[in-house]
C-alpha angles and dihedrals in degrees: 000000000000125000121251119240089270092051096253122126117229093338117203139165121245120227137169133217128194127214106195115183129198136157108230108182089000093295117125104238141171128219108245137175131211108231117240095191138054135292099064095359111191092013125123115258141165117260108263148106146168125328111241123230110281093011124125112235094237090052089049090052092054090045094050092047090054094042095051102035109016089238112131124205130165113250087240088062090068126081122202116251099182146277126285120200110143107154109256095025088120119036090210091071143277103344124167116197129198110209124210132190137205141165128230115206088210121026102248118218110268122213120189117237141146109026095345119102091193138006125198147146109261127188114257089235091057094045093049094045108118089223092061115098101240121174128234114339093318094126088060092047092053090048091051092047091050092047091050091049094048090044089059094058101268114159119200110253094027096085124203095330120171113278095034094095089233114124115224134188 
C-alpha cells in the first residue's frame, strides 16, 4: 500500500450510529432523526456522528444519541452490531461507522438537537420501507441490528429481557 500525500495509509474518519429499539403502543420502533444538514438533508437517519479524538466509539455513540435526541443511555447499555465501511457509503469521504444497538423498555421522549431537525420513534416497517428516504446505509444497519437481536432469542413483545443479549436501560 502506498502512502497518501499526507503520509497516512488509507485514511478514513471514524463514526458511530445507534439503533435504539422500543415498542411504543406495542409497535416495534426505532429512534430516528431527520437530518438538518447535507448530505441527505431532510432524510431519516440513525442518531450518530463522528468519534472525537481520544474518545472510545461506544462512548461516542452514547454522546451522539444524547446530543441529537435528548435520550441518554449509558455506553454499557449499547451492544455492537458491526462496522460499515463500504466505499461511497458517505458522500463526504471515506467514513467507517461502528453501529450499536439498544432497547428501551419505555420509549423515552425524543427532542431534536444538534444537527437533527426532528427526532421521533418510527415503526420499523416505516423505516425499512424502500420508499422511505433513509440516509447513508442506515436501512441496512437497522436490518442487521434486528437480525442480531432476533438471532439471540428475542421475541417481539418481550422487550430486552435478560438472556436475550440485548442491553436495555
